[in-house]
ZAMARGU-4260 file (C-alpha; in steps of 0.2 Angstrom, whole numbers, plus 5000, padded with zeros to 4 digits):
<rodrens>
0) 4892/4923/4895 | 4902/4941/4897 | 4891/4957/4901 | 4895/4964/4885 | 4900/4955/4868
5) 4919/4956/4865 | 4923/4957/4883 | 4937/4947/4889 | 4951/4945/4903 | 4967/4941/4905
10) 4983/4944/4915 | 4992/4962/4914 | 5007/4964/4902 | 5020/4974/4912 | 5017/4990/4902
15) 4998/4987/4905 | 5003/4989/4925 | 5008/5005/4919 | 4990/5011/4913 | 4984/5002/4929
20) 4994/5016/4939 | 4989/5030/4927 | 4970/5026/4931 | 4975/5027/4950 | 4981/5045/4948
25) 4965/5049/4937 | 4954/5042/4953 | 4965/5054/4962 | 4975/5037/4972 | 4990/5049/4969
30) 5003/5033/4967 | 5023/5034/4967 | 5032/5037/4953 | 5040/5022/4954 | 5027/5011/4960
35) 5023/5000/4945 | 5040/4991/4945 | 5039/4985/4962 | 5021/4981/4960 | 5024/4969/4946
40) 5038/4962/4957 | 5029/4957/4970 | 5018/4944/4960 | 5019/4948/4940 | 5003/4937/4936
45) 4993/4946/4948 | 4985/4959/4940 | 4971/4957/4929 | 4964/4968/4913 | 4945/4968/4906
50) 4945/4973/4888 | 4930/4976/4875 | 4937/4971/4859 | 4955/4973/4864 | 4953/4990/4871
55) 4958/4990/4890 | 4942/4997/4901 | 4943/4989/4919 | 4958/4983/4929 | 4961/4975/4946
60) 4976/4967/4956 | 4975/4950/4966 | 4993/4949/4972 | 4999/4931/4980 | 5009/4933/4994
65) 5018/4918/5001 | 5007/4903/5001 | 4993/4909/5012 | 4989/4930/5009 | 4982/4938/4996
70) 4979/4957/4992 | 4965/4964/4981 | 4967/4982/4974 | 4967/4992/4960 | 4949/4987/4956
75) 4943/5001/4943 | 4931/5003/4931 | 4933/5015/4917 | 4918/5028/4920 | 4908/5025/4905
80) 4908/5005/4906 | 4901/5006/4925 | 4886/4999/4929 | 4887/4986/4917 | 4893/4970/4924
85) 4911/4970/4920 | 4918/4975/4936 | 4909/4962/4945 | 4916/4949/4931 | 4933/4955/4936
90) 4931/4955/4952 | 4926/4936/4952 | 4940/4931/4941 | 4953/4940/4954 | 4945/4931/4970
95) 4947/4913/4960 | 4965/4919/4958 | 4966/4922/4977 | 4956/4904/4982 | 4960/4896/4998
100) 4969/4912/5004 | 4966/4924/5017 | 4961/4940/5005 | 4964/4961/5012 | 4960/4976/5004
105) 4959/4992/5006 | 4944/4999/4999 | 4933/5015/4999 | 4921/5015/5013 | 4906/5018/5002
110) 4909/5000/4993 | 4909/4991/5011 | 4893/4985/5009 | 4897/4977/4992 | 4915/4970/4998
115) 4904/4962/5012 | 4893/4952/4999 | 4908/4942/4995 | 4914/4938/5013 | 4923/4954/5019
120) 4923/4960/5035 | 4929/4976/5042 | 4944/4975/5051 | 4948/4994/5054 | 4949/5010/5044
125) 4964/5017/5038 | 4967/5037/5037 | 4978/5047/5024 | 4985/5063/5033 | 4993/5076/5021
130) 5006/5089/5030 | 5021/5099/5026 | 5038/5094/5028 | 5048/5102/5040 | 5067/5101/5043
135) 5070/5094/5060 | 5086/5085/5065 | 5081/5079/5083 | 5088/5063/5085 | 5090/5062/5067
140) 5107/5054/5070 | 5101/5039/5078 | 5095/5034/5063 | 5105/5025/5048 | 5103/5022/5029
145) 5092/5006/5026 | 5104/5001/5012 | 5115/4999/5028 | 5104/4984/5037 | 5107/4968/5028
150) 5092/4962/5019 | 5090/4948/5028 | 5087/4958/5043 | 5076/4969/5037 | 5064/4954/5028
155) 5064/4947/5046 | 5058/4962/5055 | 5046/4967/5041 | 5037/4951/5042 | 5033/4955/5058
160) 5020/4966/5052 | 5014/4959/5036 | 5002/4941/5036 | 5015/4934/5022 | 5032/4934/5015
165) 5035/4949/5004 | 5053/4947/4999 | 5053/4951/4981 | 5042/4967/4985 | 5052/4972/4997
170) 5070/4970/4988 | 5062/4983/4975 | 5053/4994/4988 | 5066/4997/4999 | 5079/5003/4984
175) 5068/5012/4973 | 5076/5026/4964 | 5072/5044/4971 | 5066/5037/4989 | 5073/5038/5004
180) 5072/5024/5019 | 5081/5023/5035 | 5083/5011/5049 | 5084/5012/5068 | 5093/5000/5080
185) 5090/4998/5097 | 5103/4985/5107 | 5112/4980/5092 | 5094/4976/5083 | 5082/4984/5070
190) 5069/4992/5079 | 5060/5002/5067 | 5061/5005/5048 | 5054/5019/5036 | 5051/5024/5019
195) 5046/5039/5008 | 5045/5040/4990 | 5041/5054/4976 | 5023/5052/4969 | 5012/5062/4957
200) 5010/5075/4970 | 5021/5076/4985 | 5029/5062/4994 | 5022/5047/5003 | 5028/5039/5019
205) 5026/5021/5021 | 5029/5009/5028 | 5033/5016/5045 | 5035/5002/5056 | 5044/5004/5073
210) 5044/4995/5091 | 5039/5010/5100 | 5030/5030/5097 | 5048/5038/5101 | 5056/5028/5088
215) 5040/5032/5076 | 5044/5050/5078 | 5064/5049/5076 | 5059/5040/5059 | 5046/5054/5054
220) 5057/5066/5057 | 5072/5057/5046 | 5059/5056/5033 | 5051/5074/5032 | 5069/5080/5031
225) 5077/5071/5018 | 5064/5079/5005 | 5062/5098/5001 | 5054/5109/5015 | 5039/5114/5012
230) 5034/5098/5002 | 5017/5091/5004 | 5019/5073/5013 | 5007/5060/5016 | 5005/5046/5028
235) 4993/5032/5029 | 4989/5027/5048 | 4979/5013/5055 | 4966/5021/5066 | 4967/5009/5077
240) 4984/5015/5083 | 4982/5028/5095 | 5000/5033/5093 | 5000/5036/5077 | 4987/5048/5078
245) 4996/5058/5089 | 5011/5058/5077 | 5000/5066/5062 | 4990/5079/5076 | 5010/5084/5084
250) 5015/5087/5064 | 4999/5096/5062 | 4993/5086/5047 | 4975/5086/5041 | 4965/5071/5034
255) 4963/5068/5015 | 4952/5053/5013 | 4950/5035/5020 | 4948/5018/5018 | 4940/5001/5025
260) 4954/4989/5026 | 4943/4972/5027 | 4948/4953/5024 | 4940/4939/5018 | 4944/4925/5028
265) 4952/4926/5047 | 4959/4943/5050 | 4979/4941/5053 | 4984/4948/5069 | 4995/4961/5066
270) 5004/4972/5078 | 4994/4988/5076 | 5002/4998/5089 | 5018/4997/5080 | 5012/5003/5063
275) 5013/5020/5061 | 5012/5018/5042 | 5005/5007/5030 | 5014/5002/5015 | 5004/5007/5003
280) 4984/5006/4999 | 4986/4995/4983 | 4996/4980/4989 | 4991/4982/5007
</rodrens>
């Protein structure tokens, strides 16, 4: 029985994904201007909405990647409907869609205890940093436009950093209007890539994956130099990578907020020492 009469849950339409992104913006999550389309491409059926008498009041994303992994995000209930069981029912419906998979999430720290009740365990903290873009030409000539990298090579490299296949998402993410993306090669092979995209406020870098800290520094310089000098830039780093922490400190970035990266099921063995920027808190 639904906690409120007239409460129903169903898959979102494409237009409703735009609504979920607007809600995320209202929560202060600062989504990218073109995020909704790529989120939809990742898994068109992976977004659920809760409605009371047809009016949207809650949402959640439960995106499937490949055959073994899923990521939960966009868990939002309108303020006037909180504390009435609507979110929990939506949460349970979302987890049912990801049954049999390892599930990840980036949750607000205050909700960790609730996520633990559903079987999630803390893996590490992701920290969002903010700074101001500076024009840096040091070693930028070593980078190449990501569009010049064969897509299959990009997919293969990206797979080292993600628990399952995300080809559909990546194809969209790497080519969004307004984004700038660069790769870097060593010995003829892709050794790192990064992307920066316009958001409601400023620009976000993500992902930033490289083989070593020096390459991360070079790509960071290329990315920040590709947007107007002085623009607000954001980078979400895994706290467990000391080299990523050194990167943001060198660039005098300051903490904005943090999330708890948690997994339900065995935590994927990811090369966190090579992850200098998380792709997105909403989809992993």
